[in-house]
C-alpha positions in Angstrom: 0.2 0.1 0.2 1.5 3.8 -1.0 2.4 6.0 1.3 0.9 9.0 -0.4 -3.2 9.8 0.1 -4.4 11.1 -3.6 -5.9 14.0 -3.0 -9.9 13.7 -4.5 -10.7 15.5 -7.1 -13.7 17.4 -8.3 -16.5 15.8 -9.8 -16.5 17.6 -12.5 -12.7 16.9 -14.0 -14.1 13.4 -13.8 -13.6 11.2 -17.3 -16.7 10.5 -18.5 -18.2 7.5 -17.0 -15.9 4.6 -19.4 -18.1 1.9 -21.7 -16.8 -1.9 -22.1 -16.7 -2.9 -25.7 -18.0 -6.2 -24.6 -19.4 -7.8 -21.9 -17.2 -9.8 -19.5 -18.6 -13.1 -20.1 -20.1 -13.5 -16.1 -22.1 -10.3 -16.9 -25.3 -11.4 -18.2 -26.8 -15.2 -18.4 -30.3 -14.2 -17.0 -30.8 -11.3 -19.2 -31.7 -9.0 -16.2 -28.1 -6.4 -16.7 -26.9 -4.8 -13.0 -25.1 -1.9 -11.9 -24.8 -1.4 -8.7 -23.1 2.5 -6.8 -21.2 2.2 -3.0 -20.7 5.9 -1.7 -17.8 5.2 0.4 -16.3 7.8 2.8 -13.0 7.7 5.2 -13.7 3.4 4.7 -10.4 2.0 4.1 -10.7 -0.2 7.1 -13.5 -2.3 5.0 -13.2 -1.2 1.2 -11.2 -3.4 0.1 -13.1 -6.6 1.7 -16.2 -5.8 -0.4 -14.1 -5.8 -3.5 -12.9 -8.7 -2.6 -16.3 -10.1 -2.5 -17.9 -8.3 -5.6 -14.9 -9.3 -7.9 -15.4 -13.1 -6.7 -19.2 -13.0 -7.6 -20.0 -15.7 -9.7 -22.5 -12.6 -11.7 -20.3 -9.5 -12.0 -22.4 -6.2 -12.2 -22.0 -4.3 -16.0 -20.5 -1.6 -13.8 -19.7 -1.2 -10.6 -19.3 3.1 -9.0 -17.9 3.9 -5.9 -18.0 6.9 -5.3 -15.4 8.3 -2.8 -17.0 11.2 -0.7 -14.2 13.2 0.2 -12.3 11.2 2.0 -9.6 12.2 3.6 -7.7 8.4 4.8 -6.3 6.1 1.5 -9.9 4.7 0.5 -9.6 6.6 -2.4 -6.3 4.8 -2.9 -7.1 1.2 -2.2 -10.1 2.1 -5.2 -7.9 3.1 -7.7 -5.5 -0.1 -7.7 -8.8 -2.6 -8.5 -10.1 -0.5 -10.9 -6.4 -0.4 -13.1 -7.5 -3.7 -13.1 -11.2 -3.9 -13.9 -12.4 -2.3 -16.6 -16.1 -2.8 -14.6 -14.9 -0.8 -12.1 -15.1 2.9 -11.9 -14.0 5.6 -9.2 -15.8 9.0 -9.0 -14.0 11.2 -6.1 -15.9 14.1 -4.9 -15.0 17.3 -3.4 -14.1 17.1 0.7 -17.1 18.4 3.5 -17.7 17.5 7.1 -21.3 17.3 6.2 -21.6 13.1 7.8 -25.0 12.5 7.4 -27.1 10.1 6.2 -28.3 13.0 3.1 -24.9 12.8 2.1 -25.0 9.7 1.3 -27.8 9.7 -0.3 -25.9 12.5 -1.9 -23.1 10.4 -3.2 -25.9 8.0 -4.0 -27.6 10.2 -6.7 -23.8 11.3 -8.1 -23.9 8.3 -8.6 -27.1 7.7 -10.2 -26.8 10.6 -12.5 -23.7 9.1 -14.2 -25.6 6.3 -14.6 -28.5 7.4 -16.3 -27.4 6.6 -20.1 -26.2 2.7 -19.4 -28.5 0.0 -20.7 -29.5 -1.7 -17.2 -32.6 -3.2 -15.5 -32.1 -3.5 -11.9 -29.4 -0.7 -9.7 -28.4 -1.7 -6.3 -26.9 0.2 -2.9 -24.6 -1.3 -1.5 -23.0 -0.2 1.1 -18.6 -0.5 2.0 -19.3 -2.2 4.6 -20.8 -5.4 4.5 -19.1 -8.4 2.9 -21.1 -11.7 1.3 -20.4 -15.3 0.0 -20.0 -16.0 -4.0 -23.3 -16.9 -5.0 -24.6 -13.7 -4.1 -25.3 -11.0 -7.0 -26.1 -13.7 -9.2 -28.6 -15.5 -6.8 -30.5 -11.8 -5.8 -31.1 -11.0 -9.3 -32.8 -14.3 -10.4 -34.5 -13.7 -8.5 -36.0 -10.4 -9.7 -36.2 -12.7 -13.1 -38.4 -15.2 -11.2 -40.8 -11.7 -10.5 -41.6 -9.4 -12.2 -43.6 -7.4 -9.8 -40.3 -7.6 -7.4 -39.2 -4.2 -7.1 -36.6 -4.6 -4.2 -35.0 -7.1 -3.1 -32.6 -8.2 -0.5 -31.2 -10.8 2.0 -31.4 -10.6 5.8 -28.4 -9.4 7.6 -26.0 -10.2 10.4 -23.4 -8.2 12.5 -21.6 -9.0 16.1 -24.7 -10.3 18.1 -27.5 -9.2 15.9 -29.5 -11.2 13.2 -31.6 -9.3 11.0 -34.3 -12.9 10.7 -34.4 -13.0 14.1 -33.4 -10.0 16.6 -35.9 -7.3 13.9 -40.0 -7.4 13.8 -38.7 -5.3 9.9 -39.8 -9.1 8.3 -38.9 -10.7 4.7 -41.5 -7.3 3.4 -38.2 -5.4 3.9 -34.9 -5.0 2.6 -31.8 -3.8 4.8 -30.4 -0.5 3.8 -26.4 -2.7 3.2 -27.2 -3.9 -0.4 -30.4 -3.2 -1.7 -31.1 -3.8 -5.7 -34.0 -2.3 -6.9 -35.9 -3.1 -10.6 -35.2 -0.2 -12.3 -38.9 0.3 -12.7 -39.6 0.4 -9.5 -36.8 2.9 -8.0 -37.5 5.5 -11.3 -41.1 5.6 -9.5 -40.5 6.1 -5.9 -38.3 9.4 -7.4 -34.7 7.2 -6.1 -33.7 8.0 -2.3 -35.1 10.7 -0.7 -32.7 13.0 1.2 -32.6 13.7 5.1 -30.1 14.1 7.3 -31.6 11.5 10.1 -31.6 8.5 8.3 -34.5 6.0 7.7 -33.4 6.4 4.0 -33.4 2.9 2.4 -36.9 2.2 5.0 -38.8 5.0 3.0 -37.0 3.9 -0.8 -38.5 0.1 0.3 -41.5 1.4 2.1 -43.1 3.5 -0.8 -42.0 1.1 -3.3 -45.0 -0.9 -1.3 -47.1 1.6 -0.8 -46.6 1.9 -4.6 -48.1 -2.2 -5.5 -44.4 -3.4 -6.0 -43.3 -6.6 -3.8 -40.1 -5.8 -1.2 -38.4 -8.7 -0.4 -35.5 -10.0 1.7 -34.2 -13.7 1.4 -33.6 -15.4 4.4 -31.5 -18.0 2.4 -28.5 -16.0 1.5 -26.9 -13.1 4.2 -24.9 -10.5 3.8 -22.5 -9.6 6.5 -22.3 -6.6 8.3 -19.3 -5.4 9.3 -19.8 -2.2 11.5 -22.5 -2.1 14.0 -24.4 -0.3 12.5 -25.5 3.2 13.6 -22.4 3.2 15.6 -19.8 5.2 13.2 -19.1 7.7 15.1 -21.1 7.2 18.8 -21.8 4.6 21.4 -24.1 1.6 20.8 -26.8 3.7 23.4 -26.0 7.2 21.8 -27.2 5.1 18.7 -30.9 3.4 20.1 -31.4 6.5 21.4 -31.2 8.1 17.9 -33.5 4.7 16.8 -35.9 5.8 18.6 -35.7 9.8 17.6 -36.3 8.0 13.9 -39.0 5.5 14.7 -41.3 9.2 15.7 -40.0 11.0 12.8 -40.7 7.9 10.2 -44.4 7.8 12.0 -44.3 4.2 14.2 -47.8 3.8 16.0 -47.2 4.7 19.3 -48.6 1.4 20.9 -46.0 -0.9 18.3 -43.2 1.8 19.7 -44.7 0.7 23.6 -44.4 -3.0 22.6 -41.0 -2.4 20.4 -39.8 -0.7 23.6 -40.6 -3.8 26.1 -38.4 -5.4 23.5 -35.7 -3.8 23.3 -35.7 -3.9 27.2 -35.2 -7.8 26.9 -32.4 -7.3 25.1 -28.5 -6.9 26.1 -27.8 -4.6 27.9 -31.6 -5.1 28.5 -33.8 -2.2 30.2 -30.6 0.4 29.1 -31.4 -0.7 25.4 -35.4 -0.1 26.0 -35.1 2.4 27.8 -32.7 4.5 25.3 -35.0 3.4 22.8 -37.9 5.4 24.2 -36.2 8.4 25.6 -35.3 8.7 21.6 -38.8 8.8 20.7 -40.4 10.1 23.8 -37.7 13.4 23.1 -38.2 13.9 19.3 -42.2 13.5 20.1 -41.7 16.3 22.6 -39.5 18.3 20.0 -42.2 17.5 17.1 -39.3 16.6 15.1 -39.9 16.9 11.7 -41.2 13.8 9.5 -39.8 13.3 6.0 -42.6 11.7 5.3 -46.2 12.3 3.3 -49.4 11.6 5.4 -50.4 9.1 2.7 -47.1 6.6 3.5 -47.2 7.3 7.5 -50.9 5.8 7.2 -49.7 2.7 5.4 -47.0 2.1 7.1 -49.1 2.0 10.3 -51.8 0.0 9.2 -48.7 -2.5 8.4 -47.7 -2.8 11.9 -51.1 -2.9 13.4 -51.7 -5.5 10.6 -48.3 -6.9 11.8 -48.6 -6.5 15.4 -52.2 -8.1 15.3 -50.3 -10.9 13.6 -47.5 -11.7 16.7 -50.1 -12.0 19.4 -52.8 -14.6 17.1 -48.9 -16.5 16.8 -48.6 -16.3 20.6 -52.2 -17.3 21.4 -52.2 -20.6 19.1 -48.7 -22.3 19.6 -46.5 -19.8 22.0 -43.9 -19.3 19.9 -43.5 -16.2 17.2 -41.0 -16.5 13.9 -40.3 -12.5 13.8 -39.5 -13.2 10.1 -42.7 -14.0 8.9 -45.1 -12.9 11.2 -47.4 -11.2 9.7 -46.1 -10.9 6.0 -47.7 -11.2 2.4 
């Protein structure tokens, strides 16, 4: 690894996106061309592991654009080494800035999206820079799109240290985690893409909007990606992260009854009462401040209806079998 850092290049100085003269042989077995975008800011710790995962896939994307969002570490340097070897990879360098909000991540994604618009693709994926997965992961998801023309958003469960979205969350199979979200192009355009919001929930808004508009959205259990950094802890501790999630629950429109049971459930998980208390305090603090909501009344009503349907199904499962499969209960 070199000892000098690359100076980030403003977007206006970038060369046009390269066009391959021929598609690599393991690109399009399903007839559904795929492009990927990865926003990355100061990700030298994880980005090379992700690159190794993608280049080892049984099905490669037509293009993969990594957007270096003003990194001050060796992120661009690491990516550049691989871009020089793989024609289907591109690096877009944006100017340095201090904003590390979720809105900044969307702005970086959208910078890549603008450069992809002229390409002929059927599926577009948002791939976080701190995830990893097995060599059949992308092909598995593309096959799901080929099998179901109504599938608008697809992904899988994920694991991280001490956590599994399959068993430790009630988001369920209808939600697609933001670490790896693949969209049918028509669906992504119909929902208006990702909507910037500094406090987060961007991936959730996109998936829920797609479902509200009649698309199928699905996470699959057959595969999983590993999130190498605990959710929401990039620059803060675990309890501060949970407090922030409570705030997010409010501004994304969680039903108060659902939130009450969510707090009670989280209180049973390590660090037990503290985790549930932190979540509840975050929700109440956002309520007191009347934190602005980035969602429409229509989306909030749709979301709350889904929550109440799911809560009813949870209680029915407890009454009849004494157990709850949090991944599939109340899901279509």
